[in-house]
N, C-alpha and C positions, 0 to 999 in steps of 0.2 A: 257423400264421398266425392272427391274431385275426379273429373274425367281424366283419362290418361294424358291427353294433350295438355290440359291445364296443369296436371301434376308435373309433367316434364318441364313445362315453362317455369313453374314455381321452383323446381329443383335447380334449373339453370340460373334463375334470378338470385336464388339463395347463395350460390357459389360466388357471385360477384357483388352482392350487397354488403355495404359496410355496416348497415344497421339491421337488426332483426327485431320484429315486433310480435308479441303474442298477447292475447286477451286472458286475463286472470280474474277470478272472482274476488270481489271485495269481501271483507270479513268484519264481523263485529269485534269489539274489544275482547269478547270471550272466545273468539276464533271461529264462530259459526259463519257459514257461507251466506252471503247476501245475494239478492237477484242482480245487483249492479255489477258491472265488470270494469276493470281498469286495464290500461295498457302497460305491459312490461316491456321495456326497451333493452335490447342487448346490443353491445358493440363488438364488432369483429376486431381482431388484433390490428388490422390495418387502419383503424380510425381511433383507437384508444389514445394514442399520443396526442392527436389533435384535441380530443376531449379533455385530457388532463392538462395540457400545456396552453391551449388557446381558449377553450370554452368554459372551463370551470371558473366560477366567479367567487365561490365561497364554500368552505368545508367547515361544518360545525359538529362538535361532539354533542350528541343528544342523549348520551348515557344517563346523566342526572335526571333528565326529564322522563326517560323510559323507566327509571327506577321509581320515580314519584308515581307514575301511572301504575306500575306494578303494585306498589304499596296500597294505592287506592282500590285497586281491583281485589287485592287480598282482603281488604276490609269490607268488600261488598259495595263499594261506592263507585259504580260505573259512571254515574253522572259527573262526579268529580274527576275521574280519570279522563273522561272525554274532553274536559276543558283543556287538557294539555295537547290535544290533537291539533295539527296545523290547519289553518283555514284553507280549504281547497277551492279552486275556481276552474271553470271550463277553459279549455285551450282551443281557440278557434284555429282550424286548419285550412290551408288552401284546398280548394275543391279537388284538385288532382290527387293530393295526398290522402284526403278523406276517402275518396273512392277506393284507393288501394287498401286502406285499413279496414274498411267496412265490407269489402267483398267477401263472399263466402266460398 
């Protein structure tokens, strides 16, 4: 549990932060929870316009791929469904940002 002072500071920072981050569990193709966690990033309304107009470099419709994966899963072919998953790579963070993300 966060101490009262820490919680108050967190609430103040939340009010002015344009970006919100939370840790979510990774899941298998069947939906089971894995031990690994991923970061979910949320944008406040104050920064959405920049994201959409300045930072977005590509939008792709992955519906056909998701349907192929679903078909493979229905047939019990998890290995084949997994072949459609995008390759992931670690993202190196500046030390000051990493400290904020990993603090408890």
